[in-house]
N, C-alpha and C positions, 0 to 999 in steps of 0.2 A: 653786766650780768652774765653774758655768755658770748659765744662765738658761733661758728657754723654748727648746724644741727646734725649731730652724728649719732645721737642716741635717744631712746624713748624718754629717759628721765628728764632731759631738758624740755621736751615738748609737753610733758605732763606738768612741769613747773610753769610753763607758759599758761596752760589751762588753769592751773590753780591761781596764779596771779590775776588773771583777768576775771575769774569767778569771784575772787576776793573783792576786787574793785566793784564789780556789779552788785554783789551782795551788800557791801558797805553802803553803796548809794541807796539800795532798797531800804536798809535799816534806817538810814538818815531820813528818808522820806517818811517813814513810819513815826520816828521820834519827832519830826517836825510837825506832823499832823497831831501828835499828842501834846504839842505845845512845849516840849522840852528843849527844842532848838528854835531859835528865833533869828530875826534879821534876814538879810539876803542869803540865798542858798541856791547854788547852781549845780546840777547833777550831771555826771559824765556818762550815764547809762547809754550804751550803744557805741561809744567811741573808744572802748577799751583797747582795741588793737592798735590804735594810733600811738598812744603813749607807751604801751608795752613794746611795740616794735621799734619805736624811735629810741627808747632807753636801753634796749637789749645790748647794744654794742658799746655803751659808755663805760668808762673806767671810773672807779670810786672818786678820783680826784677831779673829774670833770664837773662843770657847773650845770644846773638845771634851773630854769626860771620860766614862769608861765602866767596864765590868765587866772581869773577868779574861779574858773571851773577846775579847781586844783587838787581835789581829794586824790585823784588817781596818781598825779605826779608824786605826791607825798608818799603814798602807800607803795607804789612801784619802785620808788627810789630807796625803800627800806625803812620808812617811818612806821612807828608802832600804831596799829589800829586804835588801841585804847587811848593813846595820846591825841590822836586826831578826833576821836569821838568826844573826848573830854573838852577839847578846844571848841567844838561845835556846841557843847552844852554850856560854854562860858565858864568853865571851871579852872581853878588855879593850876591843876596838874595837867592841863592841856599842853600841847607842844609850844604854844606861845603864851602860856599862863592865863588863857582865857581872854587875852587882849585883842587877838586877831580875828577869831571867828572863822566862818567858812571860807571867806574870800582871801584870807591872809595866812594860810598855813606856811610854816617856815621851819627848816631843820638844817642848821649849819653842819651838823655831824654827818649828814649824807650829801652835803653840798647842794641841797635843794634850797635855793635862795628866794623862794616865795612865790605866792600867787598875788596878782595885782589887780585891783578893782577898776582902774582907769583903762579904758579900751586903748590898746597899743602902748600903754604905759611901761610895759616890760621891755619893749624894744630898745629904747635908749639905754636902759640899764644893762641889757645884753651887750651893747656896744662898749659900755664902760668896763664890763668884765673882760671883754675881748681885748681892749687896750691894755688892761692890767696884765693879762696873760702874755701879750706880745712884748711889752716892756720888760717883763721878768724872764722871758724866754722859758716858760714853764712847760710847754708841751700839752697843756690842757685844751679843751674846747668848751664852748657854751652851747647848750641846746635850749632854744627859746621857742616856747609854744604860744600860739595866739589864734584867735578866731578869724573868720573871713571878714567880719566887720572892721577889724583893725586895719585892713589893707586900704581903707578909705580915709585914714587919719594922716594928717600931715607929718606928725612925728614918726610914723612908721616909715615913710619914704625917706625922711632925713636919716633914720637909723640904717636902713638898707644901703643908702648911698655912702654913709661914713664907713660902714663895715667893708664894703667893696673897695672904697678908695684907699683905706689903710690896710687892706688884706687881712682882716681880723678872723680868728678861728671861731666863727659863729655858724651854727646850723639853724636856719629858720624853719620851723615846722608850723605850717598854716593848717589848722583844723577846719577845713571847709565843710561845715554841716549845713550849708545852703541858706542859713537864716541868721541875720544879725538881729537878735531879739525876735521880732516878728516880720522883718523885712527881708525878702529873698534877695539873693545875690543878683538875680536877673533885674531887679528893680532898683538896686543900689549901686551897682558897679557898671561903668560903661564897657569894661572888658570883663567878661565872665570868667575867663581863664585867669586865675590868680597867679599861676606860674608864669604866664605871659607878662603880667604886670611886673613881676620880679626880674624878668629877663632884661629890662631896661637898664639894670645896674650891672650888667656884665658878669653875672655869676651863674654857675650851672644850676638848672632848675629841673625838677621832676614832678610829675603828677602820678599819684598812686591810689589804688583802691584801699582806702583807710579802714575798710571793714575786713581786710584780710591780713592777719598778722604776718604771715610769711612774706607777702609782698612788701609790707611796710618795713619789716626789719632789713630786707634786702636793699631797698632804696636808701634806708637810713645808714646802712653800713658803708655804702659808697660815699654818701654825703659827709659822714663823719671822717672817713679816711681822707677825703679832699681837704677838709678844714684842718685836720691835724697835721697834714703834710706841709702846711705853710702856704697853701695856694689861695687862701682867703675863704669867704663864706660860701655856703651852698643853701639852696632853697627847696623845700618839699611842700607840695600842695597835696594834702591827704583828704580825699573826698570821703566823707563819713556822714553820720546822722545821729542826732540825739533823739532818744525816744520820748523824753519828757519835754515839757515846755522850757523856755529860756531859763526860768527860775521857778521856785516852788510856788510863786504867786501868778504864774503864767499858765492859763488853761490850754494854750496852744490851738485856739480855734481857727487860726489862719492856715492850718494844715488839714488835709482830708484824712479820714481813717484809712482810705485806700493807700495813700502815700506812705503813711506810717507803717502799715502792714507790709507794703512792698519792701521797705528797708529792713524790717524785722526778719524777712525771709533770708536776708544776707547777714544775719547776726554773727559776729566774729567768734563767739564762744562755741556754738555748735559746729562751726566750720573747722576750728582747730581740733575739736574732739573727733570729728569725722576723719581728719588727716591721721591722727594717732591710731584710731581704730583700723583704718585701712592699711597703714604702713607697718604697724607693729601688732596688729590683731589684739589690741587691748580690750578687755571685757568691760561691761557696764559696771561691774562691781568695783573696778579700780577707780572709776570716776566717782562712784558713789562714796568711796572712802575719802576722796578729796573734797567732795561736797560736804561731808560731815565735818571734815577738818576746818573748812571755811565757816560753817555754822558755829562750831566751838569758838573759833577766833572772834567772830562777831558777837557772840553771847558774852564772851569775856570782855570785849571792848565796851559794850554797853554797860556791863556791871561795873567796870572801872570808872566810866563816866558818871554813873549814878552815885558812886561812893564819894565823889569829889564835892568841893564847895567853891564858891566864887572867891576871887582874890580879896584878901582883907584890905580895908582902907589904908592900913599902914604901909602896904606894899604898892600902892598906886603909883608912886613916884619912882619906882625902880625902872631901869632900862630906858631912862631919858638922857638926852644930851644936855649938858649944862656948861656954862662958861664961868 
């Protein structure tokens, strides 16, 4: 997406991208409540700076893979909001023809190779991608997102071990929002520092404030450079917070209102807005213009989804492997 921040335009673009993701999730929640989106649905609200910062320094040819909280990855990587919304509606003109739904967005045109519903299930896939890159000497990297709950899975440790052993170009991004569904890290992990867990595999690790875009992109820049230079994988623990429950069916009663409000005071979107206003004396009207642009984009996305239909029965057997 970009490089070092030298101008106002880039930072305004960061604001727009994060606001688009936040607003997309808000509209998804509304459409879910109306019954037009069904199934499992996990929203990214509050964590926007993690994905935006990690993705900022990627090249178009690099791979991105992540968890089931995947709307942000798809949008920030360049996916069309209308295609994403149609997918959530289960319509044939969605990015996966309505076959994937919320947890399985996928867009090979942007090298976003999917969200995965199995906890830590994306980690061995990232290793496979890394092996492919190394065998072909392509110079790409793999950016792999997962939650704190994944770090307690056996396949996660196998993946980190293999990536380090074979010096694969993988950047692991742990979105530590402190809760695996409703169980806190303090109650589920013997080692609360997830960066310390990763150190066992001999790779460089970082812990960063995932609610701060500028800090996140700075740490990601170093990790990406390390992996791209052939030195093997790097690990980032981004401490962040999801404002909503684990999924749309989770009321989040295991968290106090005070805790949620504490984290909302660190919201990444007002923080980046404050930076731009301070450093470039940007007026409120400039941000209001971007807010209107976001609203138009989301209105168009919903309209696109509404106009679609489910995949016909005749097309159900497309996209299958056969022998």
